[in-house]
VEXBA-813504 format. One record per residue (C-alpha): x, y, z; residue number from 1. Coordinates in steps of 0.1 Angstrom, whole numbers, plus 5000, padded with zeros to 4 digits. Last residue first. Layout:
% residues N
X Y Z NUM
...
This chain:
% residues 520
7120 2386 5638 520
7117 2359 5666 519
7137 2353 5698 518
7141 2325 5723 517
7154 2316 5761 516
7155 2285 5780 515
7158 2261 5758 514
7162 2228 5772 513
7144 2199 5755 512
7152 2190 5717 511
7116 2184 5704 510
7110 2215 5685 509
7082 2232 5667 508
7056 2220 5696 507
7016 2220 5691 506
6995 2246 5704 505
6956 2245 5698 504
6939 2276 5700 503
6928 2271 5663 502
6926 2304 5647 501
6951 2322 5672 500
6979 2298 5660 499
6998 2287 5692 498
7035 2272 5682 497
7054 2253 5710 496
7093 2260 5716 495
7105 2233 5739 494
7119 2229 5775 493
7084 2217 5787 492
7067 2248 5779 491
7086 2276 5760 490
7059 2299 5746 489
7054 2308 5704 488
7019 2334 5695 487
7002 2331 5669 486
6989 2351 5638 485
7006 2382 5649 484
7028 2384 5610 483
7063 2383 5634 482
7050 2354 5663 481
7039 2370 5691 480
7060 2363 5719 479
7062 2344 5752 478
7078 2335 5784 477
7062 2327 5818 476
7086 2290 5822 475
7056 2267 5831 474
7031 2272 5811 473
6997 2260 5831 472
6987 2226 5836 471
6954 2208 5819 470
6921 2209 5826 469
6910 2246 5823 468
6924 2246 5788 467
6958 2259 5782 466
6956 2284 5769 465
6933 2309 5753 464
6921 2335 5786 463
6897 2358 5781 462
6897 2393 5784 461
6872 2414 5766 460
6883 2448 5778 459
6919 2456 5794 458
6928 2489 5777 457
6945 2475 5750 456
6918 2447 5742 455
6925 2415 5760 454
6942 2381 5753 453
6956 2356 5777 452
6977 2329 5779 451
6977 2308 5810 450
7008 2308 5841 449
7026 2281 5863 448
7032 2294 5900 447
7063 2300 5913 446
7068 2337 5915 445
7028 2341 5915 444
7023 2327 5948 443
6993 2351 5954 442
6987 2346 5915 441
6985 2306 5914 440
6975 2298 5883 439
6993 2331 5871 438
6976 2352 5843 437
7000 2358 5813 436
6998 2387 5787 435
6993 2393 5749 434
6973 2426 5744 433
6956 2435 5712 432
6945 2467 5699 431
6982 2475 5689 430
6982 2457 5654 429
7015 2442 5659 428
7001 2427 5693 427
7012 2443 5723 426
7028 2428 5751 425
7025 2416 5788 424
7050 2401 5804 423
7024 2382 5832 422
7062 2373 5850 421
7046 2389 5886 420
7015 2378 5888 419
6982 2383 5871 418
6969 2401 5899 417
6944 2426 5882 416
6944 2436 5847 415
6939 2469 5830 414
6954 2489 5854 413
6956 2528 5845 412
6980 2559 5835 411
6978 2589 5816 410
6994 2618 5812 409
7030 2610 5816 408
7048 2614 5782 407
7051 2577 5773 406
7010 2568 5787 405
7016 2539 5809 404
6987 2510 5807 403
6986 2485 5837 402
6993 2451 5844 401
6987 2442 5882 400
7008 2421 5908 399
6996 2415 5944 398
7013 2389 5967 397
7023 2423 5988 396
7056 2420 6013 395
7071 2452 6003 394
7041 2470 6011 393
7036 2452 6041 392
7007 2429 6043 391
6975 2441 6062 390
6945 2431 6039 389
6940 2439 6007 388
6976 2440 5993 387
6994 2474 5975 386
7006 2465 5941 385
7044 2455 5922 384
7031 2470 5883 383
7038 2451 5855 382
7042 2470 5829 381
7028 2480 5792 380
7040 2513 5779 379
7025 2538 5754 378
7027 2561 5727 377
7055 2541 5706 376
7030 2539 5679 375
7033 2498 5680 374
7026 2498 5717 373
7052 2495 5737 372
7065 2466 5761 371
7077 2462 5800 370
7087 2436 5824 369
7088 2447 5860 368
7117 2440 5875 367
7119 2413 5911 366
7156 2413 5933 365
7177 2387 5933 364
7196 2375 5965 363
7165 2364 5986 362
7145 2383 6008 361
7124 2387 5979 360
7109 2418 5988 359
7085 2433 5960 358
7100 2472 5955 357
7069 2494 5968 356
7057 2518 5937 355
7069 2539 5915 354
7050 2555 5883 353
7063 2576 5854 352
7096 2584 5863 351
7113 2606 5837 350
7154 2597 5824 349
7176 2622 5809 348
7200 2621 5778 347
7177 2652 5764 346
7177 2633 5725 345
7179 2598 5741 344
7151 2609 5764 343
7149 2580 5789 342
7111 2570 5799 341
7097 2554 5832 340
7089 2526 5854 339
7096 2521 5895 338
7106 2504 5925 337
7126 2471 5914 336
7137 2495 5882 335
7123 2496 5851 334
7128 2516 5817 333
7112 2532 5786 332
7138 2537 5761 331
7138 2567 5736 330
7139 2583 5695 329
7143 2545 5683 328
7116 2550 5667 327
7099 2518 5679 326
7109 2524 5715 325
7135 2508 5729 324
7133 2490 5761 323
7151 2489 5794 322
7158 2470 5822 321
7179 2485 5854 320
7202 2469 5879 319
7203 2442 5910 318
7217 2462 5928 317
7195 2492 5924 316
7171 2473 5954 315
7170 2508 5976 314
7178 2533 5946 313
7188 2532 5917 312
7230 2536 5928 311
7239 2559 5900 310
7261 2551 5868 309
7260 2580 5845 308
7230 2580 5821 307
7234 2585 5779 306
7271 2579 5778 305
7278 2578 5740 304
7301 2554 5717 303
7306 2567 5683 302
7317 2535 5677 301
7313 2497 5682 300
7331 2474 5658 299
7317 2450 5639 298
7334 2459 5606 297
7301 2472 5590 296
7298 2496 5619 295
7284 2493 5652 294
7270 2525 5664 293
7267 2531 5700 292
7248 2537 5729 291
7250 2536 5767 290
7230 2535 5798 289
7239 2534 5835 288
7218 2515 5865 287
7260 2506 5877 286
7243 2474 5884 285
7261 2455 5911 284
7275 2419 5903 283
7282 2386 5921 282
7246 2374 5932 281
7258 2376 5958 280
7287 2390 5973 279
7321 2390 5958 278
7307 2417 5932 277
7314 2421 5896 276
7306 2453 5881 275
7274 2459 5866 274
7267 2475 5830 273
7235 2492 5805 272
7233 2484 5772 271
7222 2502 5737 270
7228 2492 5701 269
7227 2510 5667 268
7234 2494 5636 267
7255 2496 5605 266
7254 2478 5573 265
7225 2454 5575 264
7202 2484 5594 263
7192 2490 5629 262
7166 2509 5632 261
7147 2495 5655 260
7174 2497 5682 259
7194 2462 5692 258
7193 2452 5730 257
7215 2453 5759 256
7209 2449 5792 255
7235 2431 5823 254
7265 2440 5804 253
7298 2436 5825 252
7323 2432 5799 251
7322 2452 5757 250
7348 2441 5733 249
7325 2433 5710 248
7340 2397 5703 247
7328 2379 5667 246
7311 2343 5669 245
7322 2326 5634 244
7292 2317 5613 243
7299 2284 5591 242
7272 2286 5562 241
7265 2325 5573 240
7229 2337 5582 239
7229 2339 5616 238
7259 2364 5617 237
7272 2359 5651 236
7281 2389 5680 235
7293 2386 5712 234
7290 2405 5746 233
7310 2397 5774 232
7304 2381 5808 231
7309 2383 5849 230
7341 2401 5850 229
7370 2406 5869 228
7369 2372 5889 227
7374 2354 5856 226
7347 2330 5852 225
7338 2347 5821 224
7300 2340 5811 223
7288 2351 5773 222
7266 2374 5763 221
7246 2371 5727 220
7236 2399 5700 219
7227 2375 5670 218
7228 2396 5635 217
7206 2389 5602 216
7171 2386 5620 215
7164 2422 5599 214
7154 2436 5633 213
7186 2421 5647 212
7183 2396 5669 211
7187 2394 5709 210
7201 2371 5735 209
7217 2388 5763 208
7214 2382 5801 207
7215 2345 5785 206
7247 2330 5800 205
7256 2316 5767 204
7292 2293 5777 203
7287 2260 5757 202
7306 2275 5730 201
7294 2254 5696 200
7274 2286 5683 199
7247 2286 5658 198
7234 2250 5655 197
7209 2250 5630 196
7173 2233 5636 195
7163 2207 5605 194
7127 2206 5605 193
7111 2236 5618 192
7109 2252 5584 191
7121 2284 5566 190
7151 2291 5589 189
7152 2277 5626 188
7183 2287 5648 187
7201 2273 5678 186
7224 2290 5704 185
7244 2273 5728 184
7238 2274 5763 183
7224 2239 5768 182
7195 2251 5747 181
7190 2292 5736 180
7168 2300 5709 179
7171 2316 5674 178
7140 2321 5650 177
7145 2336 5612 176
7117 2350 5588 175
7092 2335 5581 174
7092 2293 5597 173
7070 2268 5577 172
7055 2241 5603 171
7068 2202 5596 170
7053 2183 5624 169
7062 2178 5660 168
7050 2146 5671 167
7025 2159 5698 166
7037 2148 5733 165
7013 2126 5754 164
7035 2096 5759 163
7015 2068 5776 162
7038 2052 5810 161
7028 2023 5831 160
7036 2022 5866 159
7026 1990 5886 158
7025 2001 5918 157
7051 1987 5944 156
7033 1968 5977 155
7052 1977 6007 154
7072 1950 6027 153
7066 1942 6067 152
7033 1962 6068 151
7026 1960 6104 150
6992 1958 6123 149
6989 1954 6162 148
6963 1944 6186 147
6935 1927 6164 146
6913 1912 6189 145
6896 1877 6188 144
6871 1872 6211 143
6852 1837 6230 142
6873 1812 6215 141
6865 1779 6235 140
6891 1759 6255 139
6869 1766 6289 138
6867 1802 6279 137
6893 1811 6250 136
6908 1849 6246 135
6927 1852 6212 134
6949 1884 6208 133
6953 1890 6170 132
6989 1902 6153 131
6985 1914 6116 130
7013 1913 6093 129
7006 1930 6062 128
7035 1920 6033 127
7036 1940 5999 126
7022 1929 5960 125
7050 1936 5934 124
7040 1955 5900 123
7064 1963 5871 122
7081 1996 5866 121
7084 2012 5836 120
7061 1993 5815 119
7065 2011 5783 118
7038 2033 5758 117
7046 2055 5723 116
7014 2073 5706 115
7018 2106 5719 114
7058 2112 5717 113
7074 2115 5752 112
7083 2145 5769 111
7048 2150 5779 110
7043 2120 5799 109
7010 2110 5810 108
7015 2083 5837 107
6994 2058 5844 106
6993 2041 5876 105
6983 2009 5892 104
6981 1994 5924 103
7001 1964 5945 102
6975 1944 5966 101
6983 1936 6003 100
6994 1900 6008 99
6981 1888 6044 98
7004 1869 6069 97
6988 1863 6107 96
7000 1860 6137 95
6985 1847 6166 94
6987 1857 6203 93
6972 1840 6234 92
6950 1839 6257 91
6931 1814 6282 90
6900 1815 6307 89
6889 1786 6328 88
6853 1794 6341 87
6846 1777 6372 86
6807 1771 6385 85
6795 1765 6417 84
6757 1754 6416 83
6736 1761 6449 82
6715 1736 6461 81
6719 1743 6501 80
6731 1780 6500 79
6765 1792 6499 78
6779 1824 6508 77
6795 1849 6482 76
6833 1861 6487 75
6840 1837 6454 74
6817 1854 6429 73
6787 1836 6419 72
6801 1824 6395 71
6836 1817 6392 70
6869 1834 6371 69
6901 1831 6355 68
6921 1853 6342 67
6946 1855 6370 66
6948 1816 6374 65
6924 1800 6401 64
6927 1773 6423 63
6910 1739 6427 62
6914 1722 6459 61
6877 1712 6465 60
6878 1723 6499 59
6897 1754 6485 58
6870 1755 6462 57
6846 1751 6487 56
6861 1780 6510 55
6862 1809 6479 54
6825 1800 6475 53
6818 1805 6512 52
6804 1792 6542 51
6822 1754 6539 50
6800 1728 6556 49
6801 1703 6530 48
6786 1677 6509 47
6793 1678 6475 46
6779 1674 6436 45
6804 1671 6410 44
6806 1682 6375 43
6834 1679 6350 42
6847 1701 6326 41
6873 1714 6344 40
6852 1730 6369 39
6813 1724 6380 38
6808 1722 6420 37
6774 1713 6425 36
6765 1720 6463 35
6748 1700 6494 34
6745 1716 6528 33
6758 1702 6566 32
6753 1730 6597 31
6781 1739 6609 30
6780 1731 6650 29
6762 1750 6671 28
6783 1772 6697 27
6777 1791 6733 26
6809 1768 6747 25
6794 1757 6784 24
6758 1754 6768 23
6771 1728 6744 22
6784 1708 6767 21
6751 1711 6788 20
6731 1700 6758 19
6747 1669 6753 18
6749 1656 6791 17
6711 1664 6792 16
6710 1641 6764 15
6731 1616 6772 14
6708 1616 6810 13
6676 1615 6787 12
6695 1583 6767 11
6700 1566 6797 10
6667 1568 6815 9
6651 1554 6789 8
6672 1526 6788 7
6665 1518 6827 6
6626 1524 6818 5
6629 1494 6793 4
6644 1470 6815 3
6620 1475 6845 2
6631 1493 6879 1
C-alpha cells in the first residue's frame, strides 16, 4: 500500500465516524448566517447561528426599554442578509408659558352725563401654561402633543366708561310736580332747575303719595316701627316757604286719595285700611272704604264708612285699590280677582269682571291697575287672563288690557299680553290711551316695559319709547303731563319727559333714587 492510498483510507474512515455520530444524535449543526444589526447609532455585520431577532439582540447584549421598538419584530425568524434595526424611543414633558392678551370693554353708563369718560379699570395680560409630551426616536423629535393647558392668571379687561345720560336742561314746569326720593318728598315748580325739598323726615313709605287737584297739598304716609301700627297719614302744603308736615291722626292706611272736587279750603279724601299682622307682608287688608272732609284747620270731619271690613276673597289680605271717578260720585276698585265700582250714594259695590287671582307664591299679591276716562264712563284695567296651554289658571302669565263700562253694559279686551304692570291710562281728551307693553310679556313681573299709544278701543296701537335697539323702562310708572302734551316716567331713578311731538325723552332730574311722583 502506497502512501497516497493510506491517506485516502484514513479520510474515509474519519467521514464514516462523523456520519455515524450524527446518525446517533439525529441533529444537524445550526447553520451559520450573516445579519446586519443597526442600533444606538452603530451598524455591524454579525455572523450568528441565532434563530430569531430576540436571540440576536441577546447575543449582542442589547436590552430594549419600554418604549423602544425593533424592525422586524422580536418574534421574527432570522434569515441570511437580514437587517435588524433597533429604534430608541424617549418621552418627556415640557412646560411653556404664554401671555393671554386682555380685552377692552366700553361701558355706556346712563347715570353719567353724556361727554364724560374715564378709565375705570386698567388692562392686564394673563398667563397660560401649556404642557406638551415630546416624543423622540433616536434623539429626533417625532411628535409634540398637548396634554394640559392651565390658566395661571386670567387676563383683566381694560374698562372704559362713557357717559350717555343727557345733560339736564332747563324745562318749564306747569303746575306742581312732586316726587319721592330717599323716603322724602321733593317738588318742582315753574322749572326743573331748582328741586325743593318738602320734607326731612326720611320715613315716607310710599303707600300714599298724592297731590290735591290744585297741587297745593300733598297727602302722604309715614312708616311706623311700632308693632301696633304700620303707618300714619300726613299732609303738607306745597306752596309754603317752610312747610310743616301735619298729622291727620289716621293710622294703618293702605290707600288714600283726594276727591276730584276738593277745594282750597275744604277737601274730601277717601281711604282704606289694614290691620297689622305678625306674618309677612306685615298687614292684613280690611277691604273697607272711608270718606271724610278735610277742613281749613286740617282736621278730618264728617267721617263716613262706605264699605265695612270684609275678607275680600282668597287674596283679600293684600287689600283693595281704589280710584275716584272724575265727578267724585263713585270709585272704581280692584282686588286680586275682580274689578268693580263703588256707588258712594248707595254705599255698595258692583262687580264688573272677575278672573283668577295670580298666584305669586310669595308674601305679595297682584292687584290690577285701574284708571277712569275723563267722562267717567269707562275704566281701563289690566286683567289676568287664561293661558293658551294647559297652565293652571292661577299660574297663567297672560295679562291683557281691558275697557270696562262703569255701568256694566260693555267690556272688551283692547290690548293683549301687555304684562301685569301695563298701567293703562286715558289722555285728557279721552280718545287716546297710554299703556306699557312688557318686553318679556310672559315674565312681566320683572320685565322692562315700552310705552305705547292706541285709540281708546285699542286700534292704531304703536309703541313710542324707547327705540327697539334700547332697553325698556325699568320702573313701570308713568303719567300724562297736565296739558297732555308729554308723558313723564321714571328711568334709572330719575324723572324723564317724553314730548309726544318728538318722541325723544330727556331727564328732568339727576338726583336718582326717585320711586314715585305726581303732577297736577
